C-alpha positions in Angstrom: 59.1 176.4 85.2 62.6 177.4 86.8 61.6 176.1 90.1 60.7 172.7 88.5 64.0 172.6 86.6 66.0 173.3 89.9 64.2 170.5 91.8 65.0 168.1 88.9 68.6 169.2 89.1 68.9 168.7 92.8 67.2 165.2 92.4 69.9 164.2 90.0 72.8 165.4 92.2 71.3 163.6 95.2 71.6 160.3 93.4 75.1 160.9 92.2 77.8 158.8 93.9 80.8 160.7 95.4 83.4 161.8 92.8 83.9 164.3 90.0 80.5 165.5 88.6 81.0 165.0 84.8 84.5 163.5 84.1 85.5 162.8 80.5 82.5 164.4 78.7 83.9 163.5 75.3 83.2 159.9 76.0 79.6 160.3 77.2 76.8 158.2 75.5 73.2 158.8 75.3 70.9 156.8 77.5 67.9 154.9 76.1 64.6 156.4 77.3 63.5 153.1 78.7 66.6 152.9 80.9 65.8 156.5 82.3 62.0 155.6 82.9 62.7 152.1 84.4 60.4 149.2 83.7 56.9 149.5 82.1 54.3 150.5 84.6 56.7 152.8 86.6 57.9 150.0 89.0 61.5 150.1 90.0 63.3 146.9 89.8 64.7 145.2 92.8 68.3 145.6 93.9 70.4 143.3 91.6 67.8 142.8 89.0 68.1 144.0 85.5 66.3 146.5 83.2 65.7 144.6 80.0 68.5 142.0 81.1 70.9 144.8 82.4 72.6 144.4 85.8 71.5 146.9 88.5 74.0 147.1 91.3 73.2 146.4 94.9 73.7 148.7 97.8 77.3 149.7 98.0 78.3 148.7 94.6 79.6 151.1 92.0 77.0 152.3 89.4 77.7 150.8 86.1 75.7 153.4 84.2 75.4 157.0 85.3 72.4 159.2 84.1 74.6 161.9 83.8 76.9 160.3 81.4 79.8 159.3 83.9 82.1 156.8 82.5 81.3 153.4 84.0 83.6 151.6 86.2 85.4 148.5 85.1 83.0 145.5 85.4 79.9 147.6 84.9 77.3 147.4 82.1 76.6 149.8 79.2 73.6 148.8 77.1 73.8 145.2 78.1 77.5 145.1 77.3 79.8 144.2 80.1 83.0 146.3 80.4 85.9 144.0 81.4 87.9 144.7 84.5 91.6 145.1 84.2 93.0 141.7 83.2 89.7 140.3 82.2 89.4 138.8 78.7 86.6 139.2 76.0 86.3 135.5 75.3 83.2 133.4 75.7 84.9 131.8 78.7 85.3 135.1 80.6 81.7 136.1 80.6 80.9 136.6 76.9 78.6 134.4 74.9 79.7 131.7 72.5 79.3 132.6 68.8 76.1 131.2 67.1 75.6 130.0 63.7 74.3 132.7 61.3 75.4 135.5 63.7 76.9 137.4 60.8 73.5 137.8 59.3 71.5 139.0 62.4 70.4 142.4 62.9 72.6 144.9 64.7 71.7 148.2 66.6 71.7 151.0 64.0 73.5 154.2 64.5 72.1 157.6 64.0 72.3 157.2 60.1 70.9 153.7 60.2 74.2 151.9 59.6 75.2 148.9 61.8 77.6 149.9 64.4 79.1 146.5 65.0 82.3 145.6 63.2 83.3 142.0 62.2 84.5 140.2 65.2 83.4 143.0 67.7 81.5 141.9 70.8 77.7 142.3 70.6 76.0 145.4 71.9 72.8 143.6 72.7 71.5 143.5 76.3 72.9 140.7 78.5 69.2 139.3 78.7 67.8 137.1 76.1 68.0 139.0 72.7 65.2 138.7 70.0 67.4 136.8 67.6 68.0 134.2 70.4 64.3 134.0 71.1 63.7 133.1 67.5 66.4 130.4 67.7 65.1 128.9 71.0 66.7 128.5 74.4 70.4 129.1 74.9 72.7 125.8 74.9 73.7 124.4 78.0 77.3 124.8 79.3 80.0 122.9 77.4 80.7 120.5 80.4 77.0 119.2 80.2 77.0 118.5 76.5 77.6 115.2 75.0 80.5 114.4 72.6 78.4 114.5 69.5 77.0 117.8 70.4 80.5 119.3 71.2 81.6 118.1 67.7 78.9 119.8 66.1 79.5 123.2 68.1 83.2 122.8 67.1 82.3 122.7 63.4 79.8 125.7 63.8 82.3 127.7 65.9 85.1 127.3 63.3 82.7 128.3 60.4 82.5 132.0 61.7 85.0 133.0 59.0 82.9 131.3 56.3 80.1 133.0 54.5 76.9 130.8 55.1 75.5 129.3 51.8 71.9 130.6 51.4 69.1 128.5 49.9 65.7 129.8 48.7 63.3 127.0 49.4 60.2 129.0 48.9 59.2 126.9 45.7 60.5 123.5 46.8 56.9 122.0 47.3 57.0 118.3 47.9 60.7 118.1 48.3 60.8 120.7 51.1 61.3 118.2 54.0 64.1 116.4 52.4 65.7 119.7 51.4 65.4 121.1 54.7 67.0 118.2 56.4 69.8 118.3 53.9 70.4 122.1 54.6 70.5 121.4 58.4 73.1 118.6 57.9 75.2 121.0 55.8 74.8 123.9 58.3 73.6 126.2 55.5 70.9 128.8 55.8 67.4 128.4 54.4 65.0 131.1 53.4 61.6 129.4 53.4 59.6 132.5 52.4 62.2 133.9 49.9 64.7 136.7 50.2 65.0 140.1 48.6 68.7 139.8 48.3 69.9 137.2 45.9 70.5 133.6 47.3 73.2 131.2 46.3 70.8 128.3 45.4 67.2 128.5 44.3 65.4 125.2 44.7 62.3 124.9 42.5 59.7 122.2 42.7 58.4 122.2 39.0 60.3 124.1 36.5 63.1 126.7 35.9 60.4 129.4 35.6 58.9 129.0 39.0 60.4 132.3 40.0 60.9 135.3 37.9 64.0 137.6 37.5 66.6 135.2 38.8 69.9 136.8 37.5 72.4 135.1 39.8 73.1 132.0 41.8 72.2 128.5 40.9 68.9 126.8 40.0 68.0 123.2 40.3 66.1 123.1 37.0 67.2 123.4 33.5 65.0 125.4 31.0 63.2 123.1 28.7 63.8 119.9 30.7 59.9 119.3 31.3 59.3 119.6 27.5 62.3 117.3 26.6 61.3 114.4 28.8 57.8 114.2 27.8 57.0 110.9 26.3 56.6 112.1 22.7 59.7 114.4 22.7 61.9 111.7 24.4 60.7 109.1 21.8 61.6 111.4 18.9 65.1 112.3 20.4 65.8 108.6 21.1 64.5 107.7 17.6 66.9 110.1 15.9 69.8 108.4 17.8 68.5 105.0 16.8 68.5 105.9 13.2 72.3 106.9 13.5 73.4 104.3 16.1 70.7 101.4 16.2 72.9 98.9 18.0 73.7 101.4 20.8 70.2 102.6 21.4 68.4 99.3 21.4 67.6 99.7 25.2 64.4 101.8 24.3 61.4 99.8 23.1 60.0 100.4 19.6 57.6 103.4 19.8 55.0 105.1 17.5 53.5 108.5 18.1 49.7 108.7 18.0 47.7 109.8 16.2 50.1 110.9 13.5 51.8 107.5 13.1 48.7 105.4 13.7 48.5 104.1 10.1 52.3 103.4 10.2 51.9 101.5 13.5 49.1 99.3 12.0 51.2 98.5 8.8 54.4 97.6 10.6 52.7 95.3 13.1 50.8 93.5 10.3 54.0 93.2 8.3 55.9 91.6 11.2 52.9 89.3 11.9 52.8 88.0 8.4 56.5 87.2 8.6 56.4 85.6 12.0 53.1 83.8 12.7 54.0 82.9 16.2 54.5 86.5 17.2 51.8 87.5 19.7 52.8 91.0 20.9 51.4 93.3 23.7 51.5 97.0 23.3 51.2 99.7 26.1 49.7 103.1 25.3 51.0 106.1 27.3 49.4 109.7 27.1 52.0 112.3 26.4 51.2 114.5 29.3 50.2 111.8 31.7 51.9 111.1 35.2 51.6 108.7 37.9 50.0 106.0 35.6 47.1 108.1 34.5 45.6 107.0 31.2 48.0 104.0 30.7 46.4 100.8 29.2 47.5 97.7 27.4 46.3 96.3 24.1 46.9 93.1 22.1 45.9 94.4 18.7 46.3 97.9 17.0 42.6 97.9 16.3 41.9 98.0 20.1 43.4 101.6 20.4 40.6 103.9 21.5 40.1 106.1 18.5 36.8 107.6 19.6 38.1 111.1 20.3 40.5 110.5 23.2 43.5 109.8 21.0 42.9 112.6 18.9 42.6 115.1 21.7 45.3 113.5 23.8 48.4 112.5 21.9 50.2 109.4 23.1 53.0 107.0 22.6 52.4 103.4 22.1 55.3 101.0 22.7 55.9 97.3 22.6 55.3 95.9 26.0 58.1 94.0 27.9 56.3 90.7 28.5 59.2 88.8 30.2 60.5 91.0 33.0 62.8 90.0 35.9 60.6 88.8 38.9 61.3 88.9 42.5 58.9 87.1 44.9 56.8 86.5 41.7 56.2 90.2 41.4 57.1 92.7 38.6 59.2 95.6 39.6 61.1 98.6 38.2 64.0 100.7 39.4 63.9 104.4 40.2 67.5 105.7 39.5 68.4 109.4 40.6 70.7 111.0 38.1 72.2 114.5 38.7 72.9 116.6 35.5 75.3 119.0 36.9 76.3 121.0 33.9 75.7 121.0 30.1 78.9 122.6 29.0 81.0 120.9 30.0 78.8 117.8 30.5 78.8 116.4 33.8 76.6 113.4 34.9 76.3 111.7 38.3 74.3 108.6 39.3 73.2 107.9 42.8 74.7 104.6 44.1 71.3 103.6 45.6 67.8 104.0 44.3 64.3 102.7 44.7 62.8 99.4 43.6 59.1 99.7 43.2 56.9 96.5 43.2 53.6 95.6 41.7 51.1 94.3 44.3 49.7 91.2 42.3 51.6 88.2 41.1 52.8 88.7 37.5 51.3 86.7 34.5 52.1 87.3 30.9 49.5 89.5 29.3 46.4 87.9 27.8 42.9 89.2 27.1 41.7 88.3 30.6 44.3 90.2 32.6 45.1 93.2 30.4 43.1 95.5 32.7 45.0 94.3 35.8 47.0 97.4 36.6 48.3 96.0 39.9 50.0 93.3 37.9 51.5 95.2 35.0 52.1 98.7 36.1 54.8 99.5 38.6 53.9 103.1 39.5 53.8 103.7 43.2 51.0 106.1 42.9 48.7 103.3 41.6 49.8 100.4 43.7 49.7 102.3 47.0 45.9 102.2 46.6 46.0 98.4 46.4 45.1 96.5 49.5 48.1 94.3 49.1 50.5 97.3 49.3 53.1 96.7 52.2 54.6 99.9 53.8 57.9 98.6 55.4 60.7 100.2 57.3 62.9 97.4 56.1 64.9 97.9 53.1 64.7 94.3 52.0 61.0 93.8 52.3 57.7 95.6 51.3 56.3 97.1 48.1 59.0 99.8 48.0 62.7 98.7 48.7 66.2 100.0 48.1 68.0 99.2 44.9 71.0 97.9 46.9 68.9 95.3 48.5 67.8 93.9 45.0 71.3 93.9 43.8 72.5 92.2 47.0 69.8 89.5 46.4 70.7 89.0 42.8 74.4 88.8 43.7 73.6 86.0 46.3 72.2 84.0 43.3 75.3 84.3 41.2 74.3 87.3 39.0 77.2 89.5 37.8 76.1 92.7 39.5 79.0 94.7 37.9 77.8 93.8 34.4 74.2 95.0 35.2 75.4 98.1 36.8 77.8 98.9 33.8 74.7 98.4 31.4 72.7 100.7 33.6 75.4 103.4 33.5 75.6 103.0 29.6 71.9 103.5 29.3 71.8 106.8 31.4 74.7 108.4 29.5 73.3 107.5 26.1 69.9 108.9 27.1 71.3 112.1 28.4 73.4 112.4 25.2 70.1 112.1 23.2 68.5 115.0 25.3 71.5 117.4 25.3 71.2 119.0 21.9 67.7 120.4 22.3 68.4 121.3 25.9 71.2 123.5 24.7 68.7 125.3 22.4 66.4 126.0 25.4 69.3 127.0 27.6 70.6 129.7 25.2 67.0 131.0 24.8 66.5 131.6 28.5 69.9 132.3 29.4 71.7 133.9 26.3 75.4 133.8 26.4 77.3 137.0 27.5 74.4 138.1 29.7 74.2 137.6 33.4 72.1 134.8 34.6 72.0 131.7 36.9 73.8 128.3 36.2 71.6 125.2 36.4 71.6 121.7 37.6 68.8 119.1 38.0 68.1 115.7 39.5 66.3 113.4 37.1 64.4 110.3 37.8 65.1 107.3 35.4 62.7 104.6 35.4 64.5 101.3 34.3 63.0 97.8 33.9 65.2 94.7 34.0 64.3 92.0 31.6 64.5 88.3 32.4 68.0 88.1 30.7 69.0 91.2 33.0 69.1 93.6 30.1 68.0 97.1 31.3 65.2 98.9 29.4 64.4 102.4 29.6 60.8 103.2 30.5 60.7 106.9 30.9 62.6 109.9 32.4 61.0 112.2 35.1 61.9 115.8 35.2 60.4 116.3 38.7 60.9 112.9 40.6 59.1 112.7 43.8 61.3 113.6 46.7 58.7 113.0 49.5 60.1 111.1 52.5 56.7 110.4 54.0 53.5 108.5 53.1 49.9 108.9 54.1 48.4 106.5 56.4 44.7 106.2 56.9 43.7 106.2 60.5 40.0 106.1 59.9 37.7 106.4 56.8 38.7 109.8 55.3 41.2 110.5 58.1 44.9 110.5 57.1 48.2 111.3 58.7 51.7 111.6 57.3 54.1 108.8 58.5 57.8 109.0 57.8 59.1 106.4 55.3 62.7 105.2 56.3 63.2 103.8 52.8 62.6 107.1 51.2 64.5 109.0 53.8 67.6 106.8 53.4 67.8 107.3 49.7 66.4 110.8 48.9 67.9 112.9 51.6 71.4 111.5 50.6 70.7 112.5 47.0 69.6 116.0 47.8 72.3 116.6 50.4 75.1 115.4 48.1 73.7 117.3 45.2 74.0 120.4 47.3 77.5 119.5 48.3 78.5 119.1 44.6 77.1 122.4 43.6 78.4 124.2 46.8 79.4 127.7 45.4 82.1 128.2 48.2 84.0 125.0 47.5 85.8 123.5 44.5 86.9 119.8 44.2 89.5 118.5 41.9 88.3 115.0 42.5 84.5 115.4 42.2 83.4 112.0 43.5 85.7 111.5 46.4 85.1 112.2 50.1 87.8 114.5 51.4 90.3 112.0 53.1 90.6 112.8 56.9 94.0 111.5 56.9 95.2 114.1 54.5 93.5 117.4 55.6 96.4 119.7 54.6 96.2 118.7 51.0 92.5 119.3 50.9 92.7 122.7 52.3 94.7 123.8 49.2 91.7 122.7 47.0 89.0 124.6 48.9 88.7 128.2 47.6 86.0 130.8 48.0 84.2 131.7 44.8 82.8 135.1 44.6 82.8 135.8 48.3 84.3 138.8 50.0 84.6 136.9 53.2 87.5 134.5 53.8 86.8 130.9 53.9 88.0 129.0 56.9 89.6 125.8 55.5 89.4 124.1 58.9 85.6 124.6 59.1 85.1 122.9 55.7 87.3 120.0 56.5 85.5 119.4 59.8 82.1 119.5 58.2 83.1 117.4 55.2 84.6 114.6 57.4 81.7 114.6 59.6 79.3 113.7 56.6 78.8 110.4 54.9 80.7 109.7 51.7 79.1 110.9 48.5 76.3 108.8 47.3 76.6 110.3 43.8 79.1 108.8 41.4 80.5 110.6 38.4 80.0 108.7 35.3 80.7 111.6 32.8 83.3 112.9 31.9 84.8 109.8 33.7 83.7 107.5 30.9 83.7 110.2 28.1 86.1 108.4 25.8 83.5 105.4 25.4 80.7 107.7 24.4 82.2 110.8 22.7 81.5 109.4 19.2 77.8 109.4 19.9 77.7 113.2 20.4 77.0 113.8 16.6 73.6 115.5 16.9 75.1 117.9 19.5 77.4 119.1 16.9 74.5 119.7 14.4 72.7 121.6 17.2 75.9 123.8 17.5 75.4 124.7 13.8 71.8 125.3 14.5 72.3 127.7 17.3 75.0 129.6 15.3 72.6 130.5 12.5 69.5 131.1 14.7 70.1 134.8 14.2 68.3 136.7 17.0 69.5 135.7 20.4 66.8 133.9 22.6 65.0 132.3 19.6 64.5 128.5 19.4 63.5 128.3 15.8 65.5 129.1 12.7 64.0 131.4 9.9 64.4 131.0 6.1 67.2 133.7 6.0 69.3 131.8 8.8 68.8 128.5 6.9 69.8 130.2 3.5 72.9 131.6 5.2 73.8 128.1 6.7 73.7 126.6 3.2 75.7 129.5 1.7 78.5 129.7 4.3 78.9 125.9 4.3 79.1 125.9 0.6 76.4 123.1 0.1 74.9 124.2 -3.1 75.9 122.8 -6.5 74.4 122.5 -10.0 72.1 119.9 -8.8 71.0 121.7 -5.6 70.2 125.3 -6.0 69.2 128.0 -3.7 65.6 127.4 -5.0 65.8 123.7 -4.0 67.1 125.0 -0.5 64.0 127.3 -0.2 61.6 124.3 -1.1 63.4 122.0 1.3 62.9 124.6 4.1 59.2 125.0 3.4 58.5 121.3 3.1 60.2 120.2 6.3 59.1 123.2 8.5 55.6 122.9 7.4 55.4 119.4 8.3 57.2 119.7 11.8 55.0 122.7 12.7 51.8 120.5 12.3 53.4 118.0 14.7 54.7 120.3 17.4 52.2 121.8 19.7 54.3 124.9 20.6 53.3 127.5 17.9 54.6 130.6 19.8 57.4 131.0 17.2 57.4 130.4 13.5 60.3 128.7 11.7 62.4 125.6 11.7 62.9 123.7 15.1 66.0 121.8 15.9 64.4 118.4 15.0 63.3 119.7 11.7 66.9 121.0 11.0 68.3 117.6 12.1 66.1 115.9 9.6 67.2 118.4 6.8 70.8 117.9 7.7 70.4 114.2 7.5 68.9 114.7 4.0 71.7 116.9 2.8 74.3 114.3 4.2 72.7 111.5 2.3 72.8 113.6 -0.9 76.5 114.2 -0.7 77.6 110.9 0.7 75.3 108.1 -0.5 77.7 105.1 -0.1 78.6 105.7 3.6 76.5 104.4 6.6 74.1 107.0 8.0 76.1 108.1 11.0 79.2 108.5 8.8 77.3 110.5 6.3 76.4 112.9 9.0 79.8 113.1 10.4 81.3 113.8 7.0 78.9 116.7 6.4 79.6 118.1 9.8 83.3 118.2 9.0 82.6 119.9 5.7 80.5 122.6 7.4 83.0 123.1 10.3 85.9 123.4 7.7 84.0 126.1 5.7 83.0 127.9 8.8 86.5 127.9 10.4 88.0 129.2 7.0 85.4 132.0 7.1 86.4 132.9 10.6 90.0 132.9 9.7 89.3 135.3 6.7 87.3 137.7 8.9 89.9 137.7 11.6 92.7 138.4 9.0 90.5 141.3 7.5 90.1 142.8 11.0 93.9 142.5 11.7 94.7 144.0 8.4 92.5 147.1 8.9 94.1 147.5 12.3 97.6 147.4 10.7 96.7 150.0 8.1 95.2 152.4 10.8 98.3 152.0 13.2 100.7 154.1 11.0 98.3 156.9 10.5 97.6 157.4 14.3 101.2 158.9 14.7 101.8 156.7 17.8 100.2 154.2 20.1 98.9 154.9 23.6 100.8 153.3 26.5 100.0 149.8 27.2 98.5 149.2 23.6 100.3 146.8 21.3 99.0 145.9 17.9 100.2 142.5 16.7 101.2 142.6 13.0 99.1 140.3 10.6 102.0 138.1 9.9 102.1 137.1 13.5 98.4 136.6 14.2 97.8 133.0 15.3 95.1 131.4 12.9 92.1 129.6 14.3 92.6 125.9 14.1 94.6 126.2 10.9 96.0 122.6 11.2 92.5 121.2 12.0 90.9 123.1 9.0 93.7 122.0 6.6 93.2 118.3 7.6 89.4 118.4 7.1 90.0 120.0 3.7 92.4 117.2 2.7 89.9 114.6 3.9 87.2 116.3 1.9 89.2 116.6 -1.3 90.2 112.9 -1.0 86.6 111.9 -0.5 85.4 113.7 -3.5 88.3 112.6 -5.9 
């Protein structure tokens, strides 16, 4: 054993270069075993070649790495890291590598305790050869002098973003919108996690609903809780009907609707009554299943007796609407408009509309409905999923032709014929805002149920698809709202019977990628904009830098990187319409105020229905009882309305009064107190009465709390440092002026 050890020592000394045997032992570093053993198979590398990308000096060159731990000479290599000679820099231009996107998230060599050894900004300790992280990214970029101007501009933006934390997007649930989302993420130079991530991401992109992923406690999700339920045909009709009862003139853009089977007899009676008054009226009705999509189960009828009552309606609730028999035609074809609307926030309410959308055409020339053509779906239904199976469907890469075109091409064509496009667009914006206002109250109930206030949770945003039909007189009519509008940017082309391939659709790419990309820009967690709908002006970059601040990120945000990236992108395709036009529509948010009262008295957080105790507390705190309306009458009202609504609503997981039932009860109470006023003024007056009494109650509770604090203060014998108790005489009251004004109005109204 000793002889073997001595022969090994002599072998090591024979390979040592002249000089001190072991200088500066304190700086010695361990050598990987693969470096000591050489290449796999025991073959020594040729002179000048590298071990795992390392440089091996030729004959006569100084050894860069000594087995005995000798300090390498300047210009040598240690674990793939070049040691610069005196005067030699560390930059990429002096032998280093240019920084790569996402380098801050790559894996580093661990130390003995498993922690990364590389400090921010330190040169890489990877071997000089191609690292694993670069193999995943692909080949290394060519030298700068061989790159084009566009590529150099992109690299400048990427290089200057080293100081900015990359936004992370979880796309594992994106489904059909994956390709458009992936393209948008690349345009923004963000980082995608297609298979999910253990650590939290900044944005989660779901394909169907808010509950696609469980246990999301941070970040942003592209779905609102309850949105799918709210835009179902029956729920949407009920929400709009409530607004039509309060504001009939403002909500006349939605066709008259009846819910089947519960309102079948009412439907028959009303149609018969109108026909008796107007003998020339020959209506057509369209029946839409509540849970249907892509045109499934839709059919037209001329008489209520034609409704299919043999079991299908009973087992499949539907909505029947008056059919728009005089639509606007282009090329003798009926078409509708798919608008993309971004609901960015509920509180405060923020709504954006895409400047461009899609126009989807029927594939058979239009004729007014009669008994012979009622079943011609390619003539009456504009659904893309139906017409794509027609032999007349035209896939076109031109935005002005084909069976699917851009909205801008339609508006341009109408403008050339003298149509006031600004008026049409203004009416469409009004339709969108009013529809969202009708949906907001119940969305807030769902939101507080899934994300209770005061608890950690994600924030939400969502892209909605509004289907709008233009009548012959250019009045827009709302057909339906889609919680999950299709974001596919390709279509299937049949090469042979049963053989299909996906072909890119340039019309879809032009519209949908812009919508997703600019949605991500608006919800960017690392950036805040004062002017939400304006592109950062390149001529004033210094002013913009002050507006860009990091949100919740420990890393510093490089403002130059944000400016370069922003100015290289097209202008935003999403136009803010609320709160921009809030003054024109604030008076319509009456039901939203009723919903706030409902949420206050729900009781247990996370509930969506109010129990009898909560309803009694609401009546008592708002002082709504009198000699003619006792608490026994309150209980009877609660039981009657709740029982009827529970028989209509399919969701029976919770017992109690839903928001729609509470709104009906509230309108009933308002009518009892203010009989002589119009309906919407009755509701507004009762809201003011309730808010006044609740504000007064909150004031009393606050004053009682302050009084108890004042009584305890002298008994304590002194106050800790930094604690200052405000005397009750100096306590600011909650909305005292507002409450006094409401009380004066209330007394004047009842005098």
